C-alpha positions, 0 to 999 in steps of 0.5 A: 399735173395736167400736161397738154401735147407738145407745141408744134415744131416750126416749119421744116427747112424742107418742103414746097415754097413759092407764093403761087402755090400758097396763093392758089391754095388760099384761092381754092379754100376761099372759093369753098368758104367765102366765094364772094371774096374771091374776086377781091382776093385776086385783085389784092394779090399784086399789091400784097406781093409788092408790100411783102417784097418791099419789107424783104428788100428793106431787110436785104438792103440794111440787115447784116446778112452774112452772104451780102458782101457789099452794098453800093448806092447810085442814081438807079438804086442799090446794088447788093454784091452776094458772096457767090458772085451774083448781084441783086439790084433794087430801088433806094431802100428807105428803112422807115418807109411803109408804102410798097415801093419795091414792086420789082427787084433784079437778081443777075438781071432777072426781074422778080416781083414775087418775094417767095420766088426771089428768096427761093432763087437766092438759095441761101441757108434756110431760105426754103422755109423762109420762102414758104413763109413769105408766100404765106404772108403775101397770100394772107395779106391779100386775104386780109385786104379782101375782107378789110373794113371800109376805112371811111366808116367814121371813128370807132367807139370800141377799143377792139374796132381800132385794133381790127383796122390794122389790116397789113400787120407789122409795118417792116417784117416780111412775115407781116401776115404769115399764119402757118397752120391756119386754114382760110376758114380759121383766118376768117374765124379768128383774125381781127381784120376779118372782125369775127366774134370768137367764142373762147372756151375753158379747160378745167385744171386742178388748182393744186396743179396751177401757178396763179399770180394776182387774183383769179376771178370766181367766174373762172373757178369751179370748186377745186378747179381753175378754168383756164381760158383757151383759144379755139385754135389752140384747143383744136390744134395743140391741146386736141380736146374740146373746151367748155364754152365760156365767152364771146370775144373780139380778137385784137391785133395780136390775134391771141389777145381778145376783148371781153364785153367788159373792160377786160382783155384775155391773153391766151396761149397760141402755139403758132408761129406768127411773124417771128415768135411762137405765141405761148405764155411762159411760167416765168411770165406768169410768175412775175406778172403781179410783181411787174404790174405793181412795179409798173403802176408805181413807175407810171406815177412818175411821168406827170400823168403822161403814161398809164400801164394796164394792170394785170388782173390775174395770170395762170399756167397749168404746168405748160406754156401751151395752157396759160392765160393772162387777164388784164385791163382794157386800155379803154379804162384810161379814156375820159369822155370824148377821148379815144384810145388806139394802138399806135399801129392804127394811127396811120389809118386816121390821117393824123400823121400827115400833119407835120405838127401833129407828128412832131407833137406825138413824137415829143410825147412818146420820146418824153415818156420813153426816155423818162422811164429809161432814165429811171431804169426801165426800157419799154418794148414800145412798138405799135402794138404795145403802145397806145395813145389817148387822143383828145376829141380834136385828135391831139395826142394827150397821153400814152397807155402801155400794155404787156410787160412781158418783154420790158427790160429793167436796170437795177443800177439805174433804178437805184440811182433814181431812188426807185425801189428795185423789184424782187425780180431775176431772169431775162428782164434784168440787165444793166447793159446800156446798149441792151436797154437802148436797143429795147427802147429805140428799136421798138419806139423809134425804128418801130412805132414812130417810124411806122407812124411817120411812114418815111425817113424824112417825115420821121427825121423832121418829127424827131428833130422837132421833138428832141429840142424839148428833151432834157439832155443826157447820155440816152438823148445823145445816143438817140441823136448821134448814133445809128438807130438799132432795129431788130434784124427780123429777116436775119433772125428768120434765116438763123433758126438755130441762133437764139435771141434777138439779132440787130441791124443799125439804120441811118439816123434820121435826126437832123439837128440845127448844126447839119445833117449827119452822114451815117 
């Protein structure tokens, strides 16, 4: 069986940290490969630091970090009491805000505008590696902003063009643009916001050594061998071998998924840590992909035409998560003439969410679909990358498209109560725990996609208030309206490298119903 080299380990807990070194390194490399971008990169650094610091401050103010013993709010902001007796002070932290509002925070009176330096001086467990990631994130964000396309260029026509307009990455993760292991030249060559054409290669593997799900196309067969698409970064850094050229592609938001010239997207293994996760493709994901795709297609038919799920066309793994690929439909196939399909993460750049009526309509659509599926027995991982919206020619939201079923949750008990055929699946996708199901949906949709679109707690609360009036009452709707909103504790997870799985924070519920405001 073909066995590529083991994936690189996450960054060591030891080593240099702090953004000045990361910023200088990027500047030096940029001067060698794209000197005309250096002035724009330098000008973008303060804003990038503030954007990352804002995400970090949100986490410090709201996540259950064990070394924060008390949080006190006042007219001047929020003060955090630390276990070692120090105090950290910053502005009021709206957990749903996306603008950079935390330009400076104070640790025992000393001002910090650099998230990496702040994390270094906090000196909490595992902070050294995380500080290095924060420095990388700020420097890479400045690089992304330096090479960003002009947002006034009109509406894109191709699906990948929408994806490449998302410049800053995750709206709430401090590691929103951390790309350890990628040189400046590689970021410019592979990152979607830089709009490159990426030549995918293939590695031939004997078919008998591969696990295949769905239909693997003839184009990717060579006699008794299967041709597995490979990202060029993966070929150079993990497989450490040349690949046969196959196709020119356009990278999408996840960087490892790329659009072919037709209506097909290719998800490749990319064994690098981007934001929180190492991007490979497990044998389990390949094994269940065809079953999941057929199941999701049947389930989407129960949403009165409001949801499409992109079909998985084929998947393969060559005995390792480092050498695997998934072929799936482009969401563009679900757009009629005059319509646009774009990831929810790109909505903020359209200006549409500035209209309260538009935002309420979009929230109504997203909640109606998400809660309907949850009632049936499936919780979507409906964050701004997986969830897409079909816009009418006038910009109104018509339908939703969902892609990438690898991290949904399925409740056999709910499916049985709903009279839905239970798929023959086992493993991590299966749970009947209501808390786990609601965390999956609300954490991704409300604290993620809708919050990132709304851009602030008040705007999100107003949109949810208008939307929930039209929802069918039930236990899930009650939980949405009355309980704190779950959100992945992204910073806590990065500072807990030996704790497996997701960890969670609870955020103040922004919903305001007619009978008054709830204090959380």
